[in-house]
N, C-alpha and C positions, 0 to 999 in steps of 0.2 A: 365325158365332159362333166366338170363340176359346175353346176348351174345355180344361179340365184334368180328366181323368177320375181318379176315385178307383180304387183297385185293384179294388173290387167291380164296377165297371162293366166293366172288362176281363174279369174272371172270367165275369160273366153273358153278355157278348158271345161269349165262347169256348164256354161250355157250352150247347149247343143245346137240351137238354131242361130247362133251368132255367126257372123261372116268369117271370123277368125278361129272358130272352134277346132277345125281339123288341124290347122297349123299349130295352135297352142297345145293340143293333145299330143301331136308329134314331138314337139319340143320337150314336153314333160316325159314322154315315153322313152326318148332317146338319151336322156341324161343318165349318167352313171351315178351321180349323187345330186340331190336337190337340197340346197341350203335354204332353210326357212327362217325368216326373221320375225320376231314378235310384231314389228310394225306392219309387215305385210299381212300377217294373220289378222291383226286388228282391222286393217283397211278392208281386207276380204270380207270379214264378218259384217262390217258396217255397210259396205256396198251391197252385199247380198241381201241383208235385211231391209235397208232403207231404199235403195234404188231399184233393185231387182224384185224386192218384196217377196223373197223366198221365206218359207217358214223357218222358225228357229230350229225345229227338229231336222229339217233338210240341211241347214247350214252346219249343224252339229255333226251330222254324218259326214259331210264333205270335209270339214276341218279334221275330223278323226282320220279319214282316208288319207289326206295329205300328210299329216304329222306321223301317222303310224306306218306309212309306206316304208319298206325296208331301205329304200334309197334316200329317205329323208334324214337330214341332219339339222336339228333345231339349234340355232346359235343365238346367243344374246349379244346385243350391241354393247360395246364397252366404251370406256371413256375416250380412247383414241378415235373411235368411230364418230362419237359426238363432236369432239374437238375438230377433227378433220372435215366433217360435214359443215360445220359452222364456218370454218376457214374458207372452204371452197365456195360456199354460197356468197360469202363476202367478196372473195376474189372475182367471182363471176358476175357480181353486182346483180344477183337475182333476188326476187321477192322472197321474203321469209316464208311465204305460203308453200314454197318448194322444198321445205326442210325434209319432209318425208322422203322425197326422191333423192335428196343429197345424203341422207342416212343410208339408204339402199346403195347408192353409188360408193360411198366411203367404205361400206362393208365389202362390196365386191372388189374394190381396190385392195383393201387390207388382206383379204384371203385369196386374191388372184382367181376370182370366180368369173365365169362367163355370165354376163347379165342378159336376161331375156326380158324384153319389153316391147310393147307396141306404142309406147309414148315417144313420139318423134323428137320432142325437146330433150327428154332424158337420154335418148339414143345418141343425139348429137353431142350432148355434154359429155357422155361417157366415152364416145369415140374420140373426142378432143383430148381426153385424158389417157388415151392409148389403152382403153379397156375393151376387151372383146365383147361385142354386143350382137345378139341375134333377135329376131330374124332379120 
């Protein structure tokens, strides 16, 4: 499976005492390829530092582990992704605060990737656009 993890999957994979840790870890472990986006990496760093209050050195090690994993494919968002994410957010009449999720969604659609997310709203939006979503 070619997987695009949402930030929350990486967070739950990292935090061992979270209720979704085992499920997130299984999702990451079972993927044949893990597509990583800059926006997901940026959100991961921010959440880990600001909300989880992990040390910068710990976050650095985790980011390195994710991006240097042999299954990891680091891809950059391109103009098509940005245009499609803005078009979809307008079509869905969503708040612009959802733009990060729509960039992730547009990328998954462009590259035909399975989206992994625990975000119920994103899951519903992605499913409505016929995108494979787990869990």
